[in-house]
A tleap script that builds the chain and sets N, CA, C and O, in Angstrom:
source leaprc.protein.ff14SB
mol = sequence {
  NMET ASP ASP SER LYS ILE ILE ASP LEU PHE
  TYR ALA ARG SER GLU GLN ALA ILE MET GLU
  LEU SER THR LYS TYR GLY ALA VAL CYS SER
  LYS VAL ALA LYS ASN ILE LEU ASN ASN SER
  HIE ASP ALA GLU GLU CYS VAL ASN ASP ALA
  TYR LEU GLY GLU TYR ASP THR ALA SER LYS
  PRO LYS PRO ALA ILE ASP LEU TYR CLEU
}
set mol.1.N position { 77.265 95.267 104.251 }
set mol.1.CA position { 77.424 96.487 105.041 }
set mol.1.C position { 78.033 96.949 103.692 }
set mol.1.O position { 78.552 96.186 102.877 }
set mol.2.N position { 77.887 98.506 103.534 }
set mol.2.CA position { 78.287 99.402 102.498 }
set mol.2.C position { 79.574 99.997 102.000 }
set mol.2.O position { 79.740 101.163 102.358 }
set mol.3.N position { 80.279 99.609 101.450 }
set mol.3.CA position { 81.754 99.769 101.030 }
set mol.3.C position { 81.987 100.788 101.717 }
set mol.3.O position { 82.966 100.619 102.443 }
set mol.4.N position { 81.452 101.913 101.822 }
set mol.4.CA position { 82.147 102.876 102.378 }
set mol.4.C position { 81.801 103.275 103.923 }
set mol.4.O position { 82.417 104.188 104.472 }
set mol.5.N position { 81.081 102.754 104.395 }
set mol.5.CA position { 81.230 102.155 106.088 }
set mol.5.C position { 82.066 100.963 106.312 }
set mol.5.O position { 82.201 100.538 107.460 }
set mol.6.N position { 82.692 100.334 105.222 }
set mol.6.CA position { 84.001 99.575 105.335 }
set mol.6.C position { 85.056 100.029 105.483 }
set mol.6.O position { 85.851 99.611 106.325 }
set mol.7.N position { 85.314 101.128 104.567 }
set mol.7.CA position { 86.513 102.215 104.938 }
set mol.7.C position { 86.168 102.679 105.630 }
set mol.7.O position { 87.130 102.407 106.348 }
set mol.8.N position { 85.437 103.391 106.388 }
set mol.8.CA position { 85.223 103.977 107.602 }
set mol.8.C position { 86.115 104.049 108.422 }
set mol.8.O position { 87.026 104.767 108.834 }
set mol.9.N position { 85.165 102.275 108.672 }
set mol.9.CA position { 85.650 101.615 109.894 }
set mol.9.C position { 87.430 101.061 109.840 }
set mol.9.O position { 88.043 100.754 110.862 }
set mol.10.N position { 88.008 101.028 108.508 }
set mol.10.CA position { 89.436 100.983 108.593 }
set mol.10.C position { 89.975 102.314 108.709 }
set mol.10.O position { 91.193 102.345 108.887 }
set mol.11.N position { 89.436 103.317 108.659 }
set mol.11.CA position { 89.834 104.197 108.968 }
set mol.11.C position { 90.020 105.186 110.088 }
set mol.11.O position { 90.702 106.206 110.191 }
set mol.12.N position { 88.995 104.405 111.085 }
set mol.12.CA position { 89.146 104.537 112.270 }
set mol.12.C position { 89.776 103.368 113.341 }
set mol.12.O position { 89.727 103.386 114.571 }
set mol.13.N position { 90.418 102.287 112.392 }
set mol.13.CA position { 91.490 101.755 112.903 }
set mol.13.C position { 90.982 100.662 113.734 }
set mol.13.O position { 91.757 100.162 114.549 }
set mol.14.N position { 89.479 100.112 113.612 }
set mol.14.CA position { 88.213 99.081 113.841 }
set mol.14.C position { 88.672 98.233 113.381 }
set mol.14.O position { 88.501 98.242 112.162 }
set mol.15.N position { 89.559 96.917 113.953 }
set mol.15.CA position { 88.975 95.424 113.750 }
set mol.15.C position { 87.460 95.417 112.887 }
set mol.15.O position { 87.523 95.433 111.657 }
set mol.16.N position { 86.598 95.402 113.318 }
set mol.16.CA position { 86.043 95.183 112.687 }
set mol.16.C position { 85.743 95.281 110.821 }
set mol.16.O position { 84.852 94.771 110.141 }
set mol.17.N position { 86.760 96.045 110.488 }
set mol.17.CA position { 86.640 96.277 108.868 }
set mol.17.C position { 86.576 95.190 108.417 }
set mol.17.O position { 85.622 94.643 107.864 }
set mol.18.N position { 88.007 94.661 108.712 }
set mol.18.CA position { 88.721 93.285 108.543 }
set mol.18.C position { 87.664 92.235 108.673 }
set mol.18.O position { 87.699 91.359 107.809 }
set mol.19.N position { 86.730 92.153 109.586 }
set mol.19.CA position { 85.629 91.177 109.859 }
set mol.19.C position { 84.912 91.818 108.555 }
set mol.19.O position { 85.554 91.444 107.573 }
set mol.20.N position { 83.752 92.697 108.145 }
set mol.20.CA position { 83.082 93.110 107.501 }
set mol.20.C position { 83.970 92.944 105.717 }
set mol.20.O position { 83.564 92.155 104.864 }
set mol.21.N position { 84.859 93.628 105.571 }
set mol.21.CA position { 85.648 92.977 104.628 }
set mol.21.C position { 85.495 91.906 103.992 }
set mol.21.O position { 85.195 91.799 102.803 }
set mol.22.N position { 85.743 90.874 104.934 }
set mol.22.CA position { 85.591 89.698 104.618 }
set mol.22.C position { 84.883 88.680 104.621 }
set mol.22.O position { 85.237 87.512 104.465 }
set mol.23.N position { 83.373 89.302 104.884 }
set mol.23.CA position { 82.332 88.527 105.247 }
set mol.23.C position { 81.457 88.879 103.649 }
set mol.23.O position { 80.652 88.106 103.130 }
set mol.24.N position { 81.905 90.343 103.047 }
set mol.24.CA position { 81.397 90.910 101.913 }
set mol.24.C position { 82.030 90.139 100.920 }
set mol.24.O position { 81.385 89.261 100.347 }
set mol.25.N position { 83.650 90.434 100.539 }
set mol.25.CA position { 84.440 90.142 99.877 }
set mol.25.C position { 85.046 88.715 100.222 }
set mol.25.O position { 85.604 88.396 99.172 }
set mol.26.N position { 85.200 87.868 100.975 }
set mol.26.CA position { 86.606 86.866 101.305 }
set mol.26.C position { 85.987 85.997 100.530 }
set mol.26.O position { 86.882 85.297 100.056 }
set mol.27.N position { 84.766 85.576 100.054 }
set mol.27.CA position { 84.443 84.184 99.232 }
set mol.27.C position { 85.481 84.781 97.692 }
set mol.27.O position { 86.326 84.035 97.197 }
set mol.28.N position { 85.296 85.714 97.325 }
set mol.28.CA position { 85.627 85.672 95.894 }
set mol.28.C position { 86.839 86.203 95.807 }
set mol.28.O position { 87.535 85.834 94.861 }
set mol.29.N position { 87.422 87.259 96.828 }
set mol.29.CA position { 89.026 86.972 97.362 }
set mol.29.C position { 90.034 85.655 96.808 }
set mol.29.O position { 90.983 85.417 96.062 }
set mol.30.N position { 89.121 85.036 97.715 }
set mol.30.CA position { 89.627 83.744 97.933 }
set mol.30.C position { 89.426 82.832 97.334 }
set mol.30.O position { 90.058 81.802 97.566 }
set mol.31.N position { 88.436 82.894 96.312 }
set mol.31.CA position { 88.251 81.978 94.904 }
set mol.31.C position { 89.605 82.567 93.942 }
set mol.31.O position { 90.273 81.617 93.535 }
set mol.32.N position { 89.917 83.354 93.685 }
set mol.32.CA position { 90.393 83.985 92.938 }
set mol.32.C position { 92.114 83.694 93.315 }
set mol.32.O position { 92.997 83.554 92.469 }
set mol.33.N position { 92.273 83.658 94.639 }
set mol.33.CA position { 93.341 83.259 95.227 }
set mol.33.C position { 93.825 82.113 94.913 }
set mol.33.O position { 94.969 82.129 94.458 }
set mol.34.N position { 93.020 80.570 95.071 }
set mol.34.CA position { 93.031 80.109 95.304 }
set mol.34.C position { 93.203 79.612 93.515 }
set mol.34.O position { 94.245 79.036 93.203 }
set mol.35.N position { 91.992 79.912 92.285 }
set mol.35.CA position { 92.729 79.274 90.927 }
set mol.35.C position { 94.182 80.187 90.629 }
set mol.35.O position { 94.857 79.591 89.790 }
set mol.36.N position { 94.603 81.016 90.928 }
set mol.36.CA position { 95.598 81.750 90.622 }
set mol.36.C position { 96.759 81.230 91.246 }
set mol.36.O position { 97.848 81.519 90.749 }
set mol.37.N position { 96.704 80.468 92.313 }
set mol.37.CA position { 97.825 79.795 93.167 }
set mol.37.C position { 97.488 78.583 93.372 }
set mol.37.O position { 98.395 77.930 93.888 }
set mol.38.N position { 96.578 78.041 93.181 }
set mol.38.CA position { 96.148 75.978 92.754 }
set mol.38.C position { 96.914 75.618 94.318 }
set mol.38.O position { 97.728 74.697 94.382 }
set mol.39.N position { 96.549 76.470 95.580 }
set mol.39.CA position { 97.333 76.010 96.746 }
set mol.39.C position { 96.244 77.365 97.983 }
set mol.39.O position { 96.250 78.579 98.187 }
set mol.40.N position { 95.304 75.876 98.592 }
set mol.40.CA position { 94.574 76.147 99.567 }
set mol.40.C position { 95.187 77.432 100.565 }
set mol.40.O position { 94.742 78.519 100.934 }
set mol.41.N position { 96.456 76.669 100.776 }
set mol.41.CA position { 97.229 77.428 102.150 }
set mol.41.C position { 97.972 78.910 102.141 }
set mol.41.O position { 98.114 79.792 102.987 }
set mol.42.N position { 98.420 78.722 100.603 }
set mol.42.CA position { 98.862 80.103 100.054 }
set mol.42.C position { 98.284 80.761 99.747 }
set mol.42.O position { 98.783 81.883 99.663 }
set mol.43.N position { 96.184 80.542 99.171 }
set mol.43.CA position { 95.926 81.947 98.979 }
set mol.43.C position { 95.237 82.280 100.143 }
set mol.43.O position { 95.049 83.480 100.339 }
set mol.44.N position { 94.831 81.493 100.940 }
set mol.44.CA position { 94.664 82.140 102.688 }
set mol.44.C position { 95.670 83.035 103.142 }
set mol.44.O position { 95.427 83.990 103.880 }
set mol.45.N position { 96.616 82.784 102.780 }
set mol.45.CA position { 97.822 83.469 103.356 }
set mol.45.C position { 97.806 84.846 102.414 }
set mol.45.O position { 97.721 85.858 103.109 }
set mol.46.N position { 97.862 85.071 101.134 }
set mol.46.CA position { 97.529 86.059 100.074 }
set mol.46.C position { 96.333 86.522 100.472 }
set mol.46.O position { 96.142 87.648 100.013 }
set mol.47.N position { 95.324 86.071 101.226 }
set mol.47.CA position { 93.981 86.801 101.425 }
set mol.47.C position { 94.165 87.736 102.553 }
set mol.47.O position { 93.687 88.870 102.590 }
set mol.48.N position { 94.827 87.236 103.394 }
set mol.48.CA position { 94.985 87.548 104.712 }
set mol.48.C position { 96.154 88.821 104.241 }
set mol.48.O position { 95.813 89.875 104.777 }
set mol.49.N position { 97.008 88.934 103.669 }
set mol.49.CA position { 98.102 89.582 103.369 }
set mol.49.C position { 97.379 90.592 103.086 }
set mol.49.O position { 97.325 91.367 104.041 }
set mol.50.N position { 96.561 91.065 101.828 }
set mol.50.CA position { 95.858 92.011 101.411 }
set mol.50.C position { 95.061 92.408 102.519 }
set mol.50.O position { 95.595 93.462 102.865 }
set mol.51.N position { 93.980 92.172 103.383 }
set mol.51.CA position { 93.845 92.626 104.433 }
set mol.51.C position { 94.391 93.272 105.565 }
set mol.51.O position { 93.806 94.068 106.300 }
set mol.52.N position { 95.921 92.747 105.677 }
set mol.52.CA position { 96.586 93.441 106.640 }
set mol.52.C position { 96.805 94.704 105.895 }
set mol.52.O position { 96.378 95.783 106.306 }
set mol.53.N position { 97.568 94.540 104.640 }
set mol.53.CA position { 97.852 95.697 103.715 }
set mol.53.C position { 96.932 96.907 103.861 }
set mol.53.O position { 97.202 97.967 104.426 }
set mol.54.N position { 95.907 96.594 103.312 }
set mol.54.CA position { 94.660 97.194 103.250 }
set mol.54.C position { 94.434 98.392 105.127 }
set mol.54.O position { 94.346 99.615 105.243 }
set mol.55.N position { 94.418 97.238 106.260 }
set mol.55.CA position { 94.584 98.274 107.656 }
set mol.55.C position { 95.719 98.659 107.650 }
set mol.55.O position { 95.994 99.333 108.643 }
set mol.56.N position { 96.667 98.493 106.809 }
set mol.56.CA position { 97.950 99.185 107.022 }
set mol.56.C position { 98.130 101.069 106.428 }
set mol.56.O position { 98.488 102.152 106.891 }
set mol.57.N position { 97.644 100.523 105.230 }
set mol.57.CA position { 97.217 101.628 104.359 }
set mol.57.C position { 96.077 102.274 104.665 }
set mol.57.O position { 96.111 103.254 103.922 }
set mol.58.N position { 94.809 102.348 105.478 }
set mol.58.CA position { 94.087 103.178 105.728 }
set mol.58.C position { 94.557 103.661 107.853 }
set mol.58.O position { 93.651 103.879 108.657 }
set mol.59.N position { 96.205 103.709 108.285 }
set mol.59.CA position { 96.488 104.436 108.860 }
set mol.59.C position { 97.020 105.571 108.621 }
set mol.59.O position { 97.416 106.185 109.612 }
set mol.60.N position { 97.181 106.135 107.428 }
set mol.60.CA position { 97.456 107.232 106.608 }
set mol.60.C position { 96.098 108.038 106.733 }
set mol.60.O position { 94.907 107.726 106.739 }
set mol.61.N position { 96.818 109.216 106.828 }
set mol.61.CA position { 95.571 110.365 107.488 }
set mol.61.C position { 94.274 109.800 105.649 }
set mol.61.O position { 94.714 109.180 104.681 }
set mol.62.N position { 93.189 110.170 105.764 }
set mol.62.CA position { 92.112 109.676 105.286 }
set mol.62.C position { 92.385 110.931 104.542 }
set mol.62.O position { 92.604 111.965 105.172 }
set mol.63.N position { 92.386 110.902 102.629 }
set mol.63.CA position { 92.413 111.609 101.623 }
set mol.63.C position { 91.394 112.047 101.460 }
set mol.63.O position { 90.398 111.348 101.644 }
set mol.64.N position { 91.252 113.968 100.872 }
set mol.64.CA position { 90.347 114.317 100.537 }
set mol.64.C position { 90.095 114.693 99.497 }
set mol.64.O position { 90.702 115.521 98.818 }
set mol.65.N position { 88.854 113.925 99.188 }
set mol.65.CA position { 88.873 113.970 97.431 }
set mol.65.C position { 87.389 114.535 97.026 }
set mol.65.O position { 86.332 114.182 97.550 }
set mol.66.N position { 87.526 115.351 96.133 }
set mol.66.CA position { 86.369 116.067 95.398 }
set mol.66.C position { 86.422 115.380 94.281 }
set mol.66.O position { 87.306 115.010 93.509 }
set mol.67.N position { 85.002 115.268 94.387 }
set mol.67.CA position { 84.642 114.191 93.003 }
set mol.67.C position { 83.406 115.080 92.384 }
set mol.67.O position { 82.438 115.443 93.053 }
set mol.68.N position { 83.634 115.413 90.779 }
set mol.68.CA position { 83.452 115.994 90.394 }
set mol.68.C position { 82.256 115.213 88.945 }
set mol.68.O position { 82.674 114.764 87.878 }
set mol.69.N position { 81.164 115.257 89.271 }
set mol.69.CA position { 80.619 114.028 88.172 }
set mol.69.C position { 79.494 114.782 87.312 }
set mol.69.O position { 78.892 114.182 86.422 }
savepdb mol mol.pdb
quit
């Protein structure tokens, strides 16, 4: 799924957003966390906290951004 669609799911407060994020980036996030923490359980908690943090952040109004390229 395209990143912008995942972001839209977060702003829609859909739990599907976390599943899509995990499908697309879960392996990379887990590997980085395991390499830093050297503990699988702590790495899993860290990744889950990151997902929850993103879900909570998306509860705020979606910013209006104009990009000039």
